[in-house]
C-alpha positions as CSV (number, residue, x, y, z in Angstrom):
1,M,-14.4,-10.1,107.9
2,S,-14.1,-13.8,107.0
3,K,-14.4,-16.4,109.6
4,K,-10.8,-17.5,109.0
5,Y,-9.5,-13.9,110.1
6,L,-12.0,-13.7,112.8
7,Y,-10.8,-16.9,114.4
8,Y,-7.2,-15.8,113.9
9,Y,-7.7,-12.4,115.6
10,Q,-9.6,-14.0,118.5
11,G,-6.8,-16.5,119.1
12,L,-4.1,-13.8,118.9
13,I,-6.0,-11.6,121.4
14,T,-6.6,-14.6,123.6
15,I,-2.9,-15.4,123.6
16,I,-1.9,-11.9,124.5
17,L,-4.4,-11.6,127.2
18,M,-3.5,-15.1,128.8
19,S,0.2,-14.4,128.6
20,S,0.0,-12.6,132.0
21,L,-0.3,-16.3,133.4
22,F,3.1,-17.1,132.2
23,I,5.2,-13.9,132.2
24,P,7.1,-13.3,135.3
25,S,5.8,-10.5,137.3
26,V,7.2,-10.8,140.9
27,K,6.2,-7.8,143.2
28,A,4.6,-6.1,140.0
29,E,1.1,-5.4,139.3
30,I,-0.3,-5.9,135.8
31,S,-1.4,-2.3,134.6
32,Y,-3.9,-1.6,131.8
33,D,-4.2,1.7,129.8
34,F,-6.9,2.3,127.2
35,S,-7.0,5.0,124.7
36,G,-8.8,5.7,121.5
37,F,-8.7,8.2,118.6
38,G,-10.6,8.9,115.4
39,T,-11.1,11.2,112.4
40,L,-14.4,12.4,110.8
41,G,-13.3,13.7,107.4
42,Y,-15.2,14.8,104.3
43,T,-13.7,15.3,101.0
44,I,-14.9,16.2,97.4
45,S,-13.4,16.8,94.0
46,D,-14.5,18.9,91.0
47,Q,-14.2,15.8,88.7
48,P,-16.4,12.7,88.3
49,F,-13.8,10.1,88.2
50,K,-12.7,8.5,91.4
51,Y,-9.3,9.4,92.9
52,V,-7.5,7.1,95.3
53,Q,-10.8,4.8,95.4
54,H,-13.2,7.3,97.2
55,I,-12.8,10.9,96.1
56,D,-15.1,12.3,93.4
57,N,-17.6,15.2,92.9
58,K,-20.2,13.4,94.8
59,G,-18.2,13.9,98.1
60,S,-17.4,11.2,100.6
61,F,-16.7,10.5,104.2
62,A,-15.1,7.2,103.3
63,K,-11.4,8.2,102.5
64,D,-10.5,9.9,105.8
65,S,-13.0,8.7,108.5
66,L,-12.2,6.2,111.0
67,I,-12.4,5.3,114.8
68,A,-9.9,3.1,116.7
69,G,-9.2,2.0,120.2
70,Q,-6.0,0.7,121.8
71,L,-5.4,-1.5,124.9
72,D,-1.9,-1.4,126.4
73,I,-1.1,-4.1,129.0
74,K,2.0,-3.9,131.0
75,F,2.9,-7.1,132.9
76,N,6.2,-5.8,134.3
77,P,9.0,-3.5,133.3
78,K,10.2,-5.9,130.6
79,F,7.0,-7.4,129.1
80,S,3.9,-5.7,127.7
81,A,1.2,-6.2,125.0
82,T,-0.7,-3.9,122.7
83,I,-4.0,-4.4,120.9
84,Q,-5.3,-1.9,118.5
85,A,-8.7,-2.2,116.6
86,K,-10.0,0.1,113.9
87,L,-13.2,0.6,112.0
88,A,-12.7,2.3,108.6
89,A,-13.5,2.0,104.9
90,D,-13.0,-1.5,103.6
91,N,-10.1,-1.2,101.0
92,S,-10.7,-4.7,99.7
93,Q,-14.0,-3.6,98.1
94,E,-15.6,-0.7,96.6
95,N,-18.0,0.1,99.5
96,G,-18.7,-0.7,103.1
97,V,-16.7,-0.5,106.3
98,E,-14.5,-3.1,107.8
99,P,-13.4,-3.8,111.5
100,S,-9.7,-4.8,111.6
101,I,-7.0,-5.4,114.1
102,T,-4.2,-3.0,113.2
103,W,-1.9,-3.9,116.0
104,A,-1.7,-7.0,118.2
105,F,1.8,-7.8,119.6
106,L,3.8,-8.7,122.6
107,S,6.7,-6.6,123.4
108,Y,10.0,-7.7,125.4
109,R,12.5,-5.0,126.6
110,P,15.4,-6.6,128.3
111,N,16.9,-3.2,128.8
112,N,16.5,0.4,127.6
113,D,18.4,-0.1,124.4
114,W,16.6,-3.3,123.0
115,L,13.0,-3.9,122.1
116,I,11.7,-7.1,120.6
117,R,8.1,-7.4,119.3
118,L,6.1,-10.3,118.0
119,G,2.6,-10.3,116.5
120,K,0.8,-7.9,114.2
121,L,3.0,-4.9,113.6
122,Q,3.4,-1.8,111.5
123,I,6.1,-1.5,108.8
124,P,8.7,0.9,110.4
125,G,11.1,3.2,108.5
126,Y,8.9,6.0,107.3
127,L,8.2,9.4,109.0
128,N,4.6,8.4,109.5
129,S,5.0,4.7,109.9
130,V,3.2,4.1,113.3
131,N,0.9,7.2,113.2
132,R,-0.7,7.0,109.7
133,D,-4.2,6.6,111.2
134,L,-3.7,9.1,114.1
135,G,-4.9,12.3,112.7
136,I,-3.9,14.5,115.7
137,S,-0.2,13.7,115.0
138,Y,0.1,15.6,111.7
139,D,-1.3,18.8,110.3
140,Y,-2.1,17.6,106.6
141,A,-5.7,16.7,106.0
142,R,-4.2,13.4,104.7
143,L,-0.8,12.1,104.0
144,P,0.3,12.8,100.4
145,S,-1.1,10.0,98.3
146,E,1.8,10.0,95.9
147,F,3.9,8.9,98.7
148,D,1.6,7.1,101.0
149,S,0.7,4.6,98.2
150,V,4.5,3.5,97.8
151,S,4.3,0.5,100.2
152,P,2.1,-2.4,99.2
153,V,1.4,-3.1,102.8
154,Y,1.8,-1.1,106.1
155,N,1.3,-3.9,108.6
156,F,2.3,-7.5,108.8
157,I,2.4,-10.6,111.2
158,G,5.8,-11.3,112.3
159,A,8.7,-10.0,114.4
160,S,10.8,-6.8,114.7
161,I,13.9,-6.0,116.6
162,N,14.8,-2.4,117.7
163,K,18.1,-1.2,119.0
164,T,18.8,2.4,120.5
165,F,22.1,4.0,120.7
166,T,21.8,6.8,123.1
167,L,24.1,9.8,122.5
168,T,24.6,13.0,124.4
169,D,21.8,15.0,122.8
170,S,20.5,12.6,120.3
171,E,19.9,8.9,119.6
172,I,20.3,6.5,116.7
173,I,17.6,3.8,116.3
174,V,18.0,0.7,114.1
175,D,14.9,-1.4,113.2
176,A,14.8,-4.8,111.5
177,Y,11.5,-6.7,110.7
178,A,10.3,-9.7,108.9
179,G,6.9,-11.3,108.4
180,K,4.0,-12.0,106.1
181,T,0.4,-10.8,105.5
182,K,-2.6,-11.0,103.2
183,A,-3.8,-8.0,101.2
184,S,-6.0,-6.8,98.5
185,Y,-4.5,-4.8,95.6
186,R,-6.8,-2.7,93.7
187,Y,-6.6,-1.8,90.1
188,Y,-9.2,-0.1,87.6
189,I,-10.0,-1.4,84.1
190,G,-11.3,1.4,82.0
191,E,-12.5,-0.7,79.0
192,S,-15.1,-3.6,78.6
193,I,-14.8,-6.4,76.2
194,E,-17.8,-8.3,75.5
195,N,-18.2,-11.7,77.4
196,S,-14.7,-11.3,78.6
197,I,-13.8,-8.2,80.7
198,N,-16.0,-5.8,82.5
199,Q,-15.0,-2.1,83.1
200,G,-14.6,-1.1,86.7
201,A,-12.4,-1.8,89.8
202,D,-11.1,-5.1,90.7
203,Y,-8.8,-6.6,93.2
204,Y,-5.8,-9.1,93.3
205,K,-5.9,-11.2,96.5
206,V,-2.3,-11.5,97.3
207,D,0.0,-13.1,100.0
208,V,2.9,-10.7,100.8
209,E,6.2,-11.6,102.6
210,V,8.1,-8.6,103.9
211,I,11.6,-8.0,105.3
212,G,13.4,-4.7,105.8
213,A,15.6,-2.5,107.9
214,S,15.8,1.2,108.7
215,I,18.0,3.6,110.6
216,T,16.7,6.7,112.3
217,Y,18.6,9.6,113.8
218,K,16.8,11.8,116.2
219,T,17.7,15.1,118.0
220,T,15.5,17.3,120.2
221,D,14.1,19.0,117.1
222,N,15.0,17.0,114.2
223,V,14.5,13.4,112.6
224,Y,16.5,11.8,109.8
225,L,15.8,8.3,108.5
226,A,16.5,5.8,105.8
227,G,15.2,2.3,104.9
228,L,15.4,-0.6,102.7
229,H,12.4,-2.9,102.2
230,R,11.5,-5.9,100.2
231,A,8.0,-7.4,99.5
232,R,7.5,-10.7,97.8
233,I,4.0,-10.7,96.3
234,K,2.2,-13.8,95.1
235,K,-1.5,-14.1,94.0
236,R,-3.5,-16.1,96.6
237,N,-5.5,-18.1,93.9
238,G,-2.1,-19.6,92.5
239,N,-2.2,-17.7,89.2
240,S,0.9,-16.2,88.0
241,W,2.0,-12.7,87.1
242,D,2.9,-11.5,83.6
243,A,6.4,-10.6,83.7
244,N,6.3,-8.8,80.4
245,V,3.9,-8.2,77.4
246,G,4.1,-10.1,74.2
247,Y,3.4,-8.9,70.7
248,S,1.7,-10.4,67.7
249,D,1.1,-9.4,64.1
250,A,-2.6,-8.9,63.2
251,I,-2.4,-7.6,59.6
252,P,0.6,-6.9,57.5
253,G,2.4,-3.7,59.0
254,S,0.3,-3.8,62.2
255,G,0.3,-5.8,65.4
256,Y,-1.0,-5.8,68.9
257,Y,0.2,-6.4,72.4
258,N,-1.1,-9.4,74.4
259,T,-0.3,-11.8,77.2
260,D,-0.3,-15.1,75.2
261,E,2.6,-17.3,75.9
262,G,3.1,-17.8,72.3
263,S,3.7,-14.2,71.7
264,G,6.7,-13.9,73.9
265,T,5.0,-13.2,77.2
266,L,6.8,-14.7,80.2
267,T,5.2,-15.3,83.5
268,V,6.4,-15.5,87.2
269,D,4.7,-17.1,90.2
270,S,5.7,-14.2,92.5
271,F,7.7,-11.0,92.2
272,D,10.0,-9.1,94.5
273,L,9.4,-5.3,95.0
274,Y,12.3,-3.4,96.4
275,I,11.8,0.1,98.2
276,A,14.6,2.3,99.2
277,N,13.6,5.5,101.1
278,I,15.0,8.5,102.9
279,G,13.3,11.3,104.9
280,A,13.9,14.2,107.2
281,D,11.7,16.3,109.4
282,I,13.7,19.5,110.4
283,Y,12.9,22.5,112.6
284,L,14.0,25.7,110.9
285,G,13.2,28.1,113.8
286,D,10.5,30.5,114.5
287,G,7.8,27.7,114.5
288,V,8.7,26.6,110.9
289,R,9.2,22.9,110.0
290,L,10.4,21.3,106.7
291,A,9.7,17.7,106.1
292,S,10.4,15.5,103.1
293,E,10.5,11.9,102.0
294,L,11.8,10.2,98.9
295,A,11.1,6.5,97.8
296,V,12.4,4.4,94.9
297,R,10.4,1.2,93.9
298,N,11.9,-1.4,91.7
299,S,11.1,-4.9,90.6
300,D,13.5,-6.8,88.3
301,D,10.9,-9.6,88.0
302,L,8.2,-7.5,86.2
303,E,7.8,-4.9,83.5
304,T,5.5,-2.7,85.2
305,G,4.6,0.9,86.1
306,L,5.3,0.1,89.9
307,N,8.9,0.8,89.0
308,S,8.8,4.4,90.1
309,I,10.2,7.3,92.3
310,S,8.0,9.3,94.4
311,G,8.3,12.0,97.2
312,Y,7.1,15.1,98.7
313,V,8.3,18.2,100.5
314,S,6.2,20.2,103.0
315,L,6.6,23.5,104.8
316,K,4.6,24.5,107.8
317,K,4.5,27.3,110.4
318,K,2.8,27.1,113.9
319,I,1.1,30.4,114.7
320,N,-0.6,30.0,118.1
321,N,-3.2,27.4,117.5
322,W,-3.1,27.6,113.8
323,T,-0.5,25.7,111.6
324,P,-0.9,26.7,107.9
325,Y,1.0,24.4,105.5
326,I,1.9,23.8,101.9
327,F,3.2,20.7,100.2
328,Y,4.3,19.3,96.9
329,S,4.1,15.7,96.2
330,Q,5.0,13.7,93.0
331,I,5.1,10.0,91.7
332,K,6.4,9.1,88.2
333,T,7.1,5.7,86.7
334,N,10.5,5.3,85.3
335,S,11.0,6.4,81.9
336,A,11.4,2.9,80.2
337,D,8.3,1.4,81.6
338,L,6.2,4.8,81.2
339,K,7.2,4.7,77.5
340,K,6.1,1.0,77.3
341,Y,2.8,1.8,78.9
342,S,2.2,4.6,76.3
343,Q,3.0,2.3,73.5
344,I,0.5,-0.3,74.7
345,N,-2.2,2.1,75.5
346,N,-1.9,4.1,72.1
347,N,-1.6,1.0,69.9
348,Q,-4.4,0.6,67.6
349,V,-5.2,-2.0,64.7
350,P,-7.6,-0.8,62.0
351,S,-11.0,-2.5,62.1
352,F,-10.2,-4.7,65.1
353,N,-12.4,-3.4,67.8
354,N,-11.9,-6.1,70.5
355,I,-8.1,-6.0,69.9
356,N,-8.0,-2.2,70.4
357,A,-10.0,-2.6,73.6
358,L,-7.6,-5.2,74.8
359,Q,-4.7,-2.8,74.4
360,H,-6.3,-0.4,76.9
361,V,-7.0,-3.3,79.3
362,I,-3.4,-4.5,79.2
363,A,-2.2,-0.9,79.8
364,D,-4.5,-0.6,82.8
365,T,-3.1,-3.7,84.3
366,F,0.3,-2.6,83.5
367,E,-0.3,0.6,85.3
368,A,1.6,3.8,85.1
369,F,2.1,7.0,87.4
370,D,3.0,10.4,86.2
371,Q,1.3,13.0,88.4
372,F,2.1,15.7,91.0
373,S,-0.1,17.6,93.5
374,I,0.2,20.9,95.3
375,A,-1.8,21.4,98.6
376,I,-2.5,24.5,100.7
377,G,-4.1,24.0,104.0
378,T,-4.3,24.6,107.7
379,S,-5.0,22.9,111.0
380,Y,-6.5,24.5,114.2
381,Q,-5.6,22.8,117.5
382,F,-8.3,23.2,120.1
383,T,-6.3,21.1,122.6
384,P,-3.4,18.6,122.2
385,V,-6.0,15.9,121.4
386,N,-8.5,17.9,119.2
387,I,-7.6,19.2,115.8
388,L,-9.6,20.7,112.9
389,K,-8.0,20.7,109.3
390,A,-9.0,22.1,106.0
391,E,-7.1,21.7,102.6
392,I,-7.4,22.6,98.9
393,M,-5.3,20.3,96.7
394,M,-4.7,20.6,93.0
395,V,-3.7,17.2,91.3
396,Q,-2.1,17.2,87.9
397,V,-1.8,14.1,85.7
398,N,0.7,14.3,82.9
399,K,0.8,11.2,80.9
400,S,-1.2,8.8,83.0
401,S,-2.0,8.0,86.6
402,S,-3.4,4.7,88.0
403,L,-4.4,6.6,91.1
404,F,-7.4,7.8,89.1
405,D,-10.4,5.6,87.7
406,I,-10.7,7.1,84.2
407,P,-12.6,5.1,81.6
408,S,-11.0,4.6,78.2
409,G,-12.0,7.2,75.7
410,N,-11.9,10.0,78.3
411,A,-8.9,12.3,78.6
412,S,-6.4,10.8,81.0
413,Q,-3.4,12.8,79.9
414,D,-3.1,16.4,80.9
415,Y,-5.8,15.7,83.4
416,S,-6.4,17.8,86.6
417,A,-8.6,17.7,89.6
418,T,-9.1,20.0,92.6
419,V,-9.8,18.2,96.0
420,F,-11.4,20.0,98.8
421,S,-11.0,18.4,102.4
422,I,-12.1,19.1,105.9
423,S,-11.7,16.9,108.9
424,Y,-11.8,16.8,112.7
425,S,-9.5,14.4,114.5
426,F,-9.5,13.5,118.3
427,A,-8.0,11.2,120.8
428,F,-9.0,10.2,124.4
């Protein structure tokens, strides 16, 4: 963790702890509640190429393992503070672990219907927004990657407002939020170009501004929600994004794609990514639950594979301590951008090796998603705060998937992998 972030987090925690000196607490004692949770998870696939950064045939504890602690401070019925720290794999580099502050906010509840929060918060509006790390709260070995990768960030520094409308046997919750954060966006280059580009994973360091709103309808057994989110993404080093890909002639009758301004490439300093999502978690009776979420991503600023639709549907049944489940999950870049990706990646100019390698590099940074997965698994709940999970998942790539690290020259179409996972989650 950089000194800059360390100083920031120390300052934020100090503000929260010292706020007890300034928040009214007449005839009320300050109360403290500490809790913790974690997951020890091992996963391995039958293929050598990494999936979602960590999963390959060597096996890894990095993808699913974490430990976290949370301190809740209640100053009085209206004011409270929450701090949550986590130790998990560092997603801003290929190896290592990273301590981070996942939550650090002040809460003000003027009455039962309103809640205002300020600090480091989670993005609301998805079924598993606030419990992504809490393994005891869901039965899957991990949340479906095709959908869980939709949002560019899942926490931010800013403010949120929550309004609850209480009905006879249900409630409607409206959330609005805005803020900003820093993030690392991983991408994989499957080709090397001598003295220019190295094959392997790299990261964009980005500044992200977020704003959004969601609405949730809850009954005793069911949850329905919808959300609309916007992320404005800018490279931290000041470099621009390529809004499109240019084209130049190489030899008569043959040309190549490139990002030179003279070839028709346009650039933008930042781009807006919009996400619209809906979801539902429904009780069907006899211990059976059906859950599904769908999200559409779109940017009018860039030609990119990020413009996509993704979703999943799951079915599970509780049988005493066991909960077997099955889910289907899919992500696919929209047809125009997927076609452009294929044109770039498959374009070759006779006798121009560096140009041909460049086509693969541009395609990798363009990105594309066309895959689905089917998983069968089960959880076994020893107690409400101890759960063991096991899962077998088949992932099928059709035309391409940037969730896999596949070097150029290897088959990246009609590619499949089987992933085995086992984990133990707990809370205290």
